[in-house]
C-alpha positions in Angstrom: 215.0 326.3 -27.6 217.6 325.4 -25.0 216.5 322.7 -22.6 217.5 322.7 -19.0 221.0 321.2 -19.2 222.3 322.0 -22.7 223.3 321.0 -25.2 226.4 323.1 -25.1 228.6 324.3 -28.0 230.6 321.4 -29.5 228.2 318.7 -28.2 226.3 316.5 -30.6 222.6 316.0 -30.9 220.2 313.9 -32.9 217.6 315.5 -35.2 214.2 313.7 -35.8 211.6 314.8 -38.2 208.0 313.5 -38.0 205.0 313.6 -40.2 201.7 315.3 -39.1 200.3 311.9 -38.0 203.1 311.5 -35.5 205.0 308.9 -37.5 208.8 309.2 -37.6 210.0 310.5 -41.0 213.8 310.8 -40.8 216.6 310.8 -38.2 220.0 312.6 -38.5 222.7 311.5 -36.0 225.6 313.6 -34.8 224.8 317.2 -35.5 227.4 319.4 -33.7 225.8 322.3 -31.8 227.4 325.6 -32.6 225.0 327.9 -30.8 221.8 327.7 -28.8 219.7 330.5 -27.5 216.3 330.9 -26.0 214.8 330.9 -29.6 217.2 329.2 -32.0 219.8 326.5 -32.5 222.6 326.5 -35.1 224.5 323.3 -35.8 226.6 321.6 -38.4 226.9 318.0 -39.6 229.2 316.4 -42.1 229.1 312.8 -43.4 226.2 312.2 -40.9 224.2 309.0 -40.8 220.6 309.6 -41.9 218.0 306.9 -41.3 214.7 307.0 -43.2 211.4 305.8 -41.8 211.6 302.6 -43.9 215.0 301.8 -42.3 217.1 302.8 -45.3 220.3 304.5 -44.2 222.6 306.9 -46.0 225.4 309.4 -45.2 225.3 313.1 -46.1 227.9 314.1 -48.6 229.0 317.5 -47.5 229.1 319.8 -44.5 225.7 321.4 -43.8 224.8 324.1 -41.3 221.3 323.7 -39.8 219.2 326.5 -38.4 216.1 325.9 -36.3 213.9 328.6 -34.6 211.1 328.1 -32.1 208.9 330.7 -33.7 209.3 330.1 -37.4 207.6 327.3 -39.3 210.7 326.4 -41.3 214.2 325.2 -40.9 217.2 325.9 -43.1 219.9 323.5 -44.2 222.9 325.3 -45.7 224.9 322.8 -47.9 228.5 323.9 -48.4 229.7 322.4 -51.7 232.7 323.0 -53.9 230.3 324.3 -56.5 228.9 326.8 -54.1 226.5 327.2 -51.3 222.9 325.9 -51.7 220.0 325.7 -49.3 217.3 323.3 -48.6 214.5 324.8 -46.5 211.9 322.6 -44.9 208.4 324.0 -44.1 208.0 322.5 -40.7 206.6 323.1 -37.2 208.9 325.1 -34.9 211.5 322.7 -33.4 211.5 321.5 -29.9 214.5 320.2 -28.1 214.3 317.5 -25.4 216.8 315.1 -23.9 216.4 312.7 -26.8 216.6 314.9 -29.8 215.7 318.1 -31.6 212.2 317.4 -33.1 209.9 318.9 -35.6 207.0 318.0 -37.9 207.9 318.1 -41.6 205.0 319.6 -43.7 206.4 318.4 -47.1 206.8 321.8 -48.8 210.4 322.7 -49.4 212.2 325.6 -50.9 215.5 324.9 -52.6 218.0 327.7 -53.3 220.8 327.0 -55.8 224.2 328.6 -55.8 223.0 330.8 -58.7 220.3 332.2 -56.4 217.5 330.4 -58.3 214.6 329.4 -56.0 212.3 326.4 -56.4 209.2 325.5 -54.4 209.2 321.7 -54.2 206.8 318.9 -53.2 203.5 320.9 -53.6 201.8 317.7 -54.7 203.0 315.8 -51.7 201.8 318.7 -49.4 198.3 318.6 -51.0 198.1 314.8 -50.7 199.2 314.8 -47.0 197.0 317.8 -46.3 193.9 315.8 -47.5 195.1 312.5 -45.9 195.9 314.0 -42.5 193.4 316.9 -42.5 195.7 319.8 -42.1 193.7 322.6 -40.5 193.0 325.8 -42.3 195.1 327.5 -39.7 198.1 325.2 -40.3 197.7 325.9 -44.1 197.6 329.6 -43.5 200.7 329.6 -41.2 202.7 327.5 -43.6 201.9 329.7 -46.6 202.8 332.8 -44.6 206.1 331.2 -43.6 206.8 330.4 -47.3 206.5 334.2 -47.9 208.7 335.0 -44.9 211.3 332.5 -46.1 211.4 334.0 -49.6 211.9 337.5 -48.0 214.8 336.1 -46.0 216.3 334.6 -49.2 215.9 337.8 -51.2 217.2 340.0 -48.5 220.1 337.5 -47.7 219.0 337.6 -44.1 220.4 335.3 -41.4 221.4 331.9 -42.8 221.2 333.3 -46.3 224.1 335.7 -45.8 227.6 334.9 -46.8 228.8 336.3 -43.4 226.6 333.8 -41.5 227.9 330.9 -43.6 231.6 332.0 -43.1 231.2 332.6 -39.3 229.4 329.3 -38.5 231.3 327.0 -40.8 234.6 328.4 -39.5 233.3 327.9 -35.9 232.5 324.2 -36.8 236.0 323.7 -38.2 237.5 325.2 -35.1 235.5 323.0 -32.8 236.1 319.9 -34.9 239.9 320.4 -34.6 239.5 320.3 -30.8 237.6 317.1 -30.7 
């Protein structure tokens, strides 16, 4: 995941999601890098400017940890709210990081996890419509469905980003680095 010269802990990156046809879908500015490794990147953003493909702009409402892995076809957004932690998981291509941004293809399907632990698979209709429109291959469909199963296992086992310890460690690291800025 790490490119030749960084980014380093405490630096900021842009995140860009694309659709299968290569069109830009959404851009997040100013995500602070908390950790990079050969395979993964953990970051955090708070009140971050988001630009939609149609030019509409909005700002995120709460701190969110982001987790990207170069082998899994999903990324995980951990939203830290006063009402509890919730998750928004995008089924997406593995992320790549270049000098411009961290980039991935968004494949529409999402899994939302509420503070109560309830899980919902979202945007199945959008996935089916885009699959037909852009001719997702049988292999892409198989990979995405397998990754939904992997994601649900992680959620049920409270693995990685779904563990309280992960949230505490990385959010506290974000607060510590923010105080230094």
